[in-house]
N, C-alpha and C positions, 0 to 999 in steps of 0.2 A: 504493501500501499506507502511506500515511502514517497513512491517513484512517482503517484500523481502530485496532480498541481494542489497546493492549495485553495481552499472553496472561502470557509470562513475563518476570517480572525480578528480574534476580540486581544488586543492592547491595550493596559493598565486599564482598563472598563471600572465604570463605577458606578453606581445604581443606587441614589441615596432617593427615599420618598418625602413627602411635603411632610409628613409629620418624622420626621428624620428617621423614620425607618432604613438601615442598612442594610439595601436588597442583595448588589452583589459588591467587592471589595478586590482592587487589583488581581481583576481577571487577566488572565497571560494565557492564548487557548489556539493551539491550531487544529482544525478538522478541513481534512484534504478530501477527492472529490470519493466519490464511490465508499464513504467509509459507512459504515454501522456502528454507530454512538449509543452508550447507555449510560443515561446523566445520573444518580443513586443520592441517597441522604437523605437524611430524616424532612420531617413533612416543615416549613419555615426555611429551608437554607440555602434554595435563591436557585431551585431546578426550573418553578415555572417562567423564573422572570429572564432566567438566561435565557429558555426558549423564544420568548416574547421579546429580545431583546431584537434577533435576529431579522422578525417579519416588523419590526417598529413598531410593535402593537404596544410596545417601551419604549419609553426615550430613554437613553444614558444620560448620567448626569455628569463626567468624564469620560477622557480615552478618547481611544478612537475604534471602530470597529467597521471591517471590510467585507467584502462580498466581491468576488472573483479579481481580488485588484482594487478594488472601490469604495472607499467612505460612503457609506450610508447613512448617516450620524446629520445627516443636513438635506434630508432628500424628502423634497414635495411636492403635490404635483403627479404627472405623470411620473418622474423618478418610484416615486414612491407604490405608485398603480403600478408598473412595471416587478419592482423587488416582490412586490407580495402576489401576484399571479404568477411568479418565480419559485416558492416559496412556499407550502402546502401546509398546513394546517388542520390537526386532531387532537380534541377537545377528550376528558372524560366524561362528561354529559354529553359528548353526540355533534348536541349545537347542533339538529337539521328541526325542519318548520313541521312538525309532530303531525298538524290537518291535509296536508300536500303530501301528494305521491311522492312514491320514490325517483320516476323522473322528473318531476321537478323539482327536489330537490337535489339529484344528482346533475344536471343540466348546470343547476345556479355555478356550479361549481365553474362556470364559462362567461358566468358577466364582465368578467374584465376585458374580454376580448369583443363585446358590445356598448353599439350607444345604451344609454340607461334604459331610452325608454323603449329598447327592442326588447330587452332583455325583460320587465318587466312588463309586458305582452303576450313574456313567451315566443318569442319570434326565432327560434334559435334554427339552424343549420340541418337539410338530412344530414348531414357531415358529422356534425354534433350530436345527433340523438342517435347516428351510430358506435359515435364513440362511448355515448353514454353508455349502448349495449357492450361494445368492448370492458368498458372499467366495472361496471357491475357483473359481467361473466369472471372476471380476471379475482371475485371479491367471492367467487360463489352464491352469487343470491339475483341471478338475473330473471327469474323468475318468480320475484314480488316486482317486477317492475310496474307494474300501473296501481303496486298495495300501496296505503295509508301508512304511513312514515310509523305512527301509533299503532300500529299493528302488528308492528314486527316485536321481536325479544332483543333484547339490549345487546347482545350479538350483533343482531343481522342491522340493525341501525348502526351499532360503528361502523360494519363494516362496508354501510352505506357511504358511512362518513368519509373512508377510507375512498369510496368510488372515488367521493363528491370532488376533493385534493387531486385524487389523478386526472382531475379532468380538468385543470389549473396549468398542466407539462411542467408541472414543476421541476426541476432541479435539487430542490433541497425537501424532505418531507418532516416536518417539526411534529411529533407526538408528545402530547401534556398529560401523562397520566392515562394513558387510553386504555387499559385494560384493569382497572379500579374495582369496578363496578360490574365483572363479569365471573363466572362460575368458570374453572379450571378449564374444562373440555372446550370452551366459548375460546376464553385464553387465549389457550390456544393456534385455537384459528386464526382469531387477530395477529397475533403475531407470527406467525410464520405468513400471513399476508405482507406486513409491514416485511421479512426477510422477502420476500418474493421480489417487494418493487424495488429493492436498494439489490439484490442479483443479477434477476432478471431486464429490469434496466434499466439500475446504475444510476438510479436515487442515488444520493445519499443520507441518510434519515439520524437524526437525534431523538430518541425517544427516554421521555423521564419512569423512572421505576423505583416502584420500594421492591419488588422481589429481587433479589440477591439471584438465586439460580437461576431465576430468567434470565440476566442479567447476561449470565454465563454464559446461559446459551445460547443466544441468540445474538452478543453483539460481537465486534470485534475490536473493542474495543470499551472502556469502561474509565467514566470518570468520576471526582465525588465534590459535590461541594458537602460545607461545614459552616453555619452562619457565615451564608454570604461567598465564602472561601473557597479557593480551588485548594483539595487538599489532597486530592489521589488525581493519575493520569498516567495508567499502563494501558498497553496492548495484551488483548484477551491468554494470551500464551505466556503473561507477565503477572496474569492476578491468581490467588489465591483467594479461599475464602475466611483467611485468617487475617486478608488486609482489611476487610470491612469493618474489623472492631477500631479500625483510626479512624475511620468516616464516622462510626453511628455510633462510636464510644460504648456506654454501657448499654445502650438500647439495639447493638447488633445479635441481631438473632439469624446468622449466615445460617447456622444447622433447620434452623427453622423454616427460611424458609420467605417471610416477612417483616419487615420492621415497618412497623404501625408507630403515625408519630404525629 
C-alpha cells in the first residue's frame, strides 16, 4: 500500500467546539488511496469529528487538511459541492427518508450532479436509474427497489444507505459507526459490503468502530484516538489485541469484542 499516493493529509489539525470542548488535537495523519482504515476509540474520543472534517461537515479550527494535495479548509460553493460529491458518508442511524421508496432514496445520491429543480422533481436520467439498480444489486437489496424504507429491517436500510453513497461515485467512503445498531449476522453483511467497495472498486474507506475483532478482521490499518489525540497508528500486520489497552485504558475489552463508552 505504501506505493499508493497519499489521498488525505491532516497537518497539525485542531478542532475546538464553541463551548471549548477539544474535538481534535494536533492530528498528523496520512491516508493513502485504496486503504481500508478502521478508527477505534471510546465514545467521545474524536472519531466522528475526524471523519466529518474530511467532507467539511465540521470545519477545523487550526492546521490544514488536504485531499489529493489540495487544501479543503477554505472551500466554498462549487468547490465544496464537488468535495462532498467525491466523499460518501454512511451514518449509524442510516439517514434515509423513511416514507420514500428505496429507489428514490438511492437516486438522491445523484443530486450533486443535477440542478436543484430537476432533482426535486425526480427527473433522473435513465442512465442514473440503471446505476441505482446496479448499486442495489451490489449490496443485495435490489428486490426492495420499490419498497418504502420504513418497511425494511435495519440491515436492509444500512445497505440502502451504502447504495445511495455509492451513487455519488465517491473516491472516499466514510462510515460513522455503521453497524452499531445491527445484529451480528447483519453486521457481517454490511462490513462485507464496505470491504467489497474497497477491494473491488478501489474506494478508500474509513470506518469508525467499537468492535476490536471487526477492526482486525476487515481493516488493513488501524488508528486509535483518545481524547481527541492520535495515539495509535499501525498496519494490520503489526496489530495485536494487547495494543488496545493503550487506546481504551481500563475499559479495553479486546477479548470480549466490543468496547462501550
